[in-house]
N, C-alpha and C positions, 0 to 999 in steps of 0.2 A: 503493501502500500503505499502511496507516498505518501509525504508529509505534509500537513497542511500547514502555511504562512500565516494567510490573513484572509482581510475580507474586499472586495471591491470597494470604494466608496465614492461617492457624488465629488466631484469639485466644478470649479466654474471652467474649467477647460477638460474634462472626462465626464464617462471615458466617452471616447470614441473609437473608430474600427483602426487608429493611430497612436493612440495613448488613451492610457487608464491609469487608475493611482490606487495601492488597498495597500489600509491599513493593516498592521503588522499584528498578530492576535498571538502567537508562541513566540511565549518568555526565551523558551530553553532552547530557539534555534534562529540561528543569524542568516540575514538576508543581506546577501552583497550586492554589488554593480557590479553588473555584465554576466548575473546566476540570470539560469532558466527556470521560467516558470510553468505551470500548468493550469487550466481550467476549464470547468465542462459549459457550453452555450448551445444553442438553437441549434446552428450548424456544424458543433464537434467538437475535439477537443481544441482546445482554442493555447497555442504555444508561444510565448512571448521573452523578451529579453528586459532585462532589470536594468536598466541607464544610469539609476542616480538614485538616493536613500536619506530621505531627511530626519531628523532629529526632531518634532517637536512639542513646542510644551505650554499652554493657556495662558502662566502665569509669567509668559515674557516675552509678551505679544506689543504687551504698546512700552514704547519703549520711556517715556516719560513716565508711566507708572516702578515700572523697574528703577530710575534709576534714582526716584524720591525716595525709593524705598531702603535701598542699598546704601544710601548716602548716612542714612541715619542707625540702618541695623541687615544684614542678612535677609534674602528674600527666605532663604530654610528655616529661616527662625519662626518667621511671623504667619509662612502659609507651607503647607506640606506637596510642593513642589513635589516632590517624585515620585504621587502615583498621579499628575499629570502628566507627566514625562511618557511621549509615546513614539514611535518609528509610522511613516507612511513611504512606499515605495512607487518609483516611477517607472511602469514598465513599454514599453513598446511592442506589441501583437505585432509576430512573425509571418503566423498562417494557421493555418485549422488543418486538421489531419480526420479524413470521413472515409470510415472502411479504407484507413488503409492510403488515400488516396490524402496530398496535400493542395490546397486553394486557400486564394488570398483570401484575407479578412475584410468583409463588405460591413458588417453588420458591428458595434461596437459589444461588448460583455455585457449580463444589466449589471446595477450594482445590489451590492448583499450575496455576489460569486466567492463562493469558496477559490482560495488562489494555495496550488501547490505548487512543492519542491517538485517539476521534472522528470519525470522516472526515465532509470535508465535504458529499457530497450527503448523508451517512445525517443527520445537526445538521440541514442544514435541514430532508429530512422529517420530521424527528421532532420539533419543535419548534415544526412548523405555519408555517411563516415564506415567504414567496411570491416568485420570482425576478425575479417585478415589481413590487412591492409599494412603499409608501413606505420611501426609505433614509431610518433615524437615526441609523445609524454601521455601528459592528463588533459583533460578537459574542466578547467578553475574551476572549483567549489563541485563539483562533479567527482562521481567516482567513476569514471566513462572514460574508459581509455583514445585517446585518436588516433585513429588507428585510420590511413586515409590510401586510398586505391591509387597503386601503382599509378595505371593508364592512366586516368585522368587529373591524376597530381602531375605527372611527367610530360605526357602527349602534346599540350599547349604552350609548353614553357613556366620557369618559375623563375622571380624574383625575391634576396632575401638580403633583407634592407637595415641596417641599422646602425647607429653610429658606432665609434669604434670602442669595442671593452661590454657593448652589449649584448653578445654571445652569438653572432651569426654564425662565427667559425664554430662555433661550439653544436650550432642547429645540425649546419649542415654538413660534419665529421657524422652526427650520430642520423642524418640522412642517408650516409656511403655507409656506416653501418646496414643498416635498416635493409639496404640492398642487396650486400654482399652476406649478410645471410638468411639474402628470403629463399623459401624454399620455389622450387622452378623453377623457370627461364626466366636471364636477368637483364640488363640491356649492358652493353662496354659503360663506363666508366671511367671516365680521364678528367683529369683536376688542372686548368690553369692554377701553378700556386706561387706568386709572388715570391712569400714567404719562408717557404719551407713548413710549413703553418700541417704542413699533412702527409710528412714522411712519415712518419711516426708510424703510418699502416704498417710498412714495410719491417718494423723491428718487431711485431707484436704478431705474437704467435699465432692470434687467434685466426689474422690475418693476411700474414708475410705469404704465404702460399699463392696467394689472390692478387698480391699487389707487386706491380715492379716502379719500381722510383727514377726516371731520368732527368740527371741534372743538368748542368752546361758542358760538357764533358762528353755527355754522351747525344746532342743533338745537333745534328747537321741538317741542310738545306741540301737537296742536290742539282748541282747545277741543268743534268740532264735532263729531270723534271721540271720545268722552273720557263714556261712559256712567257713572250715577249711582256705579252700581259698581266702575269705573273712577278714578272720584273719592274713594269712600271707602278705595281700596288708600290713595293717596294721604294721605290724611287720615283712617284709622283711626279717630281719637277718635270721629268725628261717630257718635251714635245712631240705632238704629232711626229714631227718628222723623225728624230732617233727614234722611237718606237716604231719606226715601218723597216728604216735601213736595217734594226736589229733585229726586226721579222725575221727580214730573209738572210743576215748572218747567221740566226740561229736557224735554219733551215734546210740551209746550206751542210751548216752540220753537224744538223741533223741524220741529215744523207749519208756524212760521210766517217761515223761512229754511235756507238749507242751509247756508252759515256763518254761523259765530257763533265771539266772543272772549267772555276771562275777564269784563270789561267787561258784556256784553251778561248772562250769567251772571246778576252784581250787581246788573245794575238788574232785572231780570226777580224778583228775590228782595225791592229797596225794594219795587215794586208789586204785589207779592204782597197778599195776606189771611192771610196764615196766624200763627201764636198770632207776638204779637212777642218773646216770650221766645228760640222757636225761629228765627225774621227775623234777630235780632240774633247768633245765634252763627253760623248761618249765613254770616250777612254775613262774621263773624271769620273761618270756615274759608275762604271763599273768597276774602277780603281778605292773606290769611297763604297760599294756593297763589298770589294774583298774586304777590308779595314774593316769591316764587322767580325769577322773569324767565324761567320757561321756557316758557309758555303763549304758544303764539299762536291765531290763525285756524283756520290747517291745521298737517299735520304736514309736518318738515320732519328731515333727509332724506323722500322719500315710497320706499312699497318696492319699485315698479321701480329707484331710486335707488341705493336698498342693498344691494338684493339679487339680486346677478349669478352667473349659470352660472359659477364659472370666477374669478370677481372678488373681490377683496377691501376688506372694505369698517372701518374703521379709527373706533370711537365713541373718539377723544384726548379725556378727560375732565380733563386734569392744571392744569389751568386751573382748574376747581371744587374749593374747599376745603374745603366744604359737602358732607356725607356724604349727608346728606338727599336735596337736590339730587341726585345722586349713584344714588342709589337711587330717585330719583321718575323717571332718564333709564333709570335699567337697566329698571326694571319694566312703563316703558311698551312700550319699544323689544322687549323680550321677551314681553311678550304679545299684540302687534301680527304678531310673525313663528309666533310660535304658530298664531295662530290664523288670521295666512293661508297657512299651511301646511297649518294639518287641515283649510282646506277648499279644497286642493289651488291658490291661486292665484298663490303664489312658487315655484319650484323648492327641494328639496332642501336645508339648510345646513346650516353648523357654525355654532355660537354657542360664542368663548371668552370667555370669563371668568375675568381676571384678578382677582387677589387675592377669591377666591370667597367670603373668611372676612368677606370685606366684604357684599356683597351676600345670603348666604343664612348667615348667623350664626347659630347652635348658643345655644338656651338664652335669647334676647335678645325680652323683650315684644315686641310684634306693633307698637306706635309703632316701636320701632327698626333693624326688620327688614321694611321696607316694599315689597322687589322679590328677599325671601324665597320667598315663597307662589308667586309663578310658576315660580321656578326649580327647587323641587321638584314643581310639575304636571309642566313641563317634563322632568325629572330620570324621573319615573314612567310618563309616559305620550307623550313626545318619537319612544319611538323608532317607534312605530305609524306616524311619520307624516314620516320621514326628515326630524325633528327633534332634531341632536345637539347636546351640551355637550360644552367640556370646557371640566372646571374647574381650575384653580391657588391655589396655596394654598402660604402658608406657615406656617401653623398648621392642622392638617388639625384637631383637636380641639374647635376656634371655628369648621368649615365646619359646615353645618346634615352630624347622620348619614343624614337620611332622603337628602338629593343623592348626600352624599359613596358610600354604598351600594348604588347605583342607577349610580355609575361600573362598568364591568364587565372595563375595562382601567384598569392605575393604571401611572404611571409614576415610580417612587419614585428620587427625585435622595438626595442625603446628611437626615437628620432629628437630629436630636441628640437634642427634647426627648424626654425616656420615656412624658410624656406622650398626647404627639401618634402614639410608634412603636406601644404600647400602643391605640390609636383605629384607627390603618390596620389592624393586624392584629385589630380585633374588626370591621372593615366591610366589608375584602377576605375574598370567597370562598376560602378552600384555600390560602389562604396560611401557611408549617408556618416552627416556630419558628425553627429554622438561615435560612430566607431572613429572616426579619426582626431577627434576629443581626445580619445582613449591612449592615443601612441604614445606623446611626452611623458605620463606618469604611468609605463608599461618597468616593471622591475624587471632585472636580468635574470635571463628564462624565461619572464614571459614574451609570448609571440599572438600578437594577431595573423589568420592566418585567413583569409579572402579571397573568392573567387573562383577557379572551375573548379576547384580538388573538395570543396563545401556548398552544401546551398544555402549557408548561411555564413557570416561572421563568425567564427568561435578564437574566446582566447584560451590559450594552453600552456601549463608549463612542460616547458621540454625536460625529455625523461636526463639522465642521469650518462657519462657519454662509457664507452666503454673501452676503447682502444686508449693505445698512449696516448699523452699528452705528449705534444717538444716543451722540451727542457725548458724551463723560463729561464729570460735575462734577467741579472741579478740586479738589484735595484743604483742607484747614482751612489748612495754612501758604501756598498760593501764592494761597487767600481772604484771608487777610492780608496779605497783601501789595499785593493789588491793591486793597482798603479804604483802605490807610495812605497809596497812591499817587493814587489819587481823591481821597482829604481834603486830602494836597498840594498838589494838582491845584487844588484847586477856592478855599481857603486865598488861593494866587498869583493865583488871576484874581482875586479879591475884594478882595486888593491893588495889584493893579494894575488894579484899574478906581474904587479909591478916591481 
C-alpha cells in the first residue's frame, strides 16, 4: 500500500490541470521537493512531481503583529504557535494512468483527494524505466533503481553536463561500467580522454581484459589513408587551388604505391611541375603537418584493434598539450569510425568525448575547430548508422549548439553559470522552467535525466563506481613540501659530490 501524505486543498491558484497544493497530514513522513506522488481522480491515477514545500503558520502571517510581540516577548511564550505550524506541498501533474496507458491531465484533482507517495512499480512504468536496463543509481526520495534502456539512452546521443568537480566523469565511469558488465551484446566503446581519467579501467581486474589504452606513442595517422579533403580538414587554411593540385599528386602517388608517408607526399610536391608559389605554400603546410609528429605510414591503432564488441578503447591524450594536435587526432579517429560504421565494416559503437567543448567549440573559426565538423556530422547522422555520441562538457555554452541540440538525452549535474543554464534550456527539448531551476542547487552525485531515455525528467542519485580511480593529484601544500624536500636533497647530493 502506498503511504498517505496529505490532502488536496483549494488555494487562489489551484487546483488546476497544471498545478495543485496539498496539506501534509502525515507527520511521520517527510515530503521532499522533486518527490513523486500519486492520487486517484475521476480519469484515473494521477502522477505528479512535488515542485515546492511551504512551511506555514497563521501566527506569523501578519508582520506587524509579529514585530509588536517579538519586541516585548517571544511569540512562543504568548501563543501555542507550534500547534499551528503546518506544511503545504506544491505539485505539478505529469500524467494520468488509465488501464496501463498514459494520457495528459485535462481536469484538475478534486479538493479533499488523498495524496500518496508514488508506488515503486507504478513509478517505474510511468517514467519509462527498464528493469533490465543500465543501472546509474536510485531515483531521489524513492527506493527505485534508475535503470535506463540502453537503446533509448544511446541511440539518439547523450550529453553529460556539469561544472568542474560536479561528478560528470564519475557518472560517465558508472555508465561505462554498466556497458562493460551488461549481459548480451554491447556496442564498442571508444573514449576520447584528454586528462587520462579513464585509464584506470586498464589496470582494474574487473575490466582490464576488455580494455585497451592507446597513448600518444601508440597513435599514428596513416598518410596513405588521407584524402585531400581530410588533409584540408587538418589544414583548413589551404586554398581551393592548393587542394586541387594536392589531390592530383596524391592520386598519382596512390597509383604508384600502396603505402607512403608524409615525406613521400613532400617529395612528390617538390618534384612536381605545379606553379612555384602554390608549391611553396603546399610545402609549408605539409611541413607544418609533419612537425605535429602524428603522421605515419599507416593508421595506428587499426579499426579492428580499436573497435571491439563489448570492448573499451581509451584514447589517452593527457601527454599532449597542444590543442590543435588533440583536435587532429579526434577529427581523424571520428571520421574513420563514422565512415567505417556507415559502410558496416565495424560494429555499432559509442564515442565518448570528454571536454567536448574543446573539440566542437561554438562560435570559433574553422582553423581552431578542426574536429567540430565531423562531431556535428555524427550528431546529425550517427543515429541512422548506430554510431552514438556521448558529449561531456563543463561549459555547455561553449559547446557546438548543433551537436548539443542533437543529444536527445541529457544527464545534467550541478551547473551554476546562468549563461550555461540558459543554453541548456534552449538546446533541450521539453525542459520546463521548474526543472531548470533545480540545476544550480544539485549536490555532487545528484543528476537530472531528461529527454529520450525517460518519459519525464527525473532526479537521481548516481551510484558509487566499482572501477579504480585515477590517482589523485596532491594538494598545493603537499606539492610545496615535496619540491622543497627534493631541492634540499639535490643540494646535499651536490655538496657531497664536491
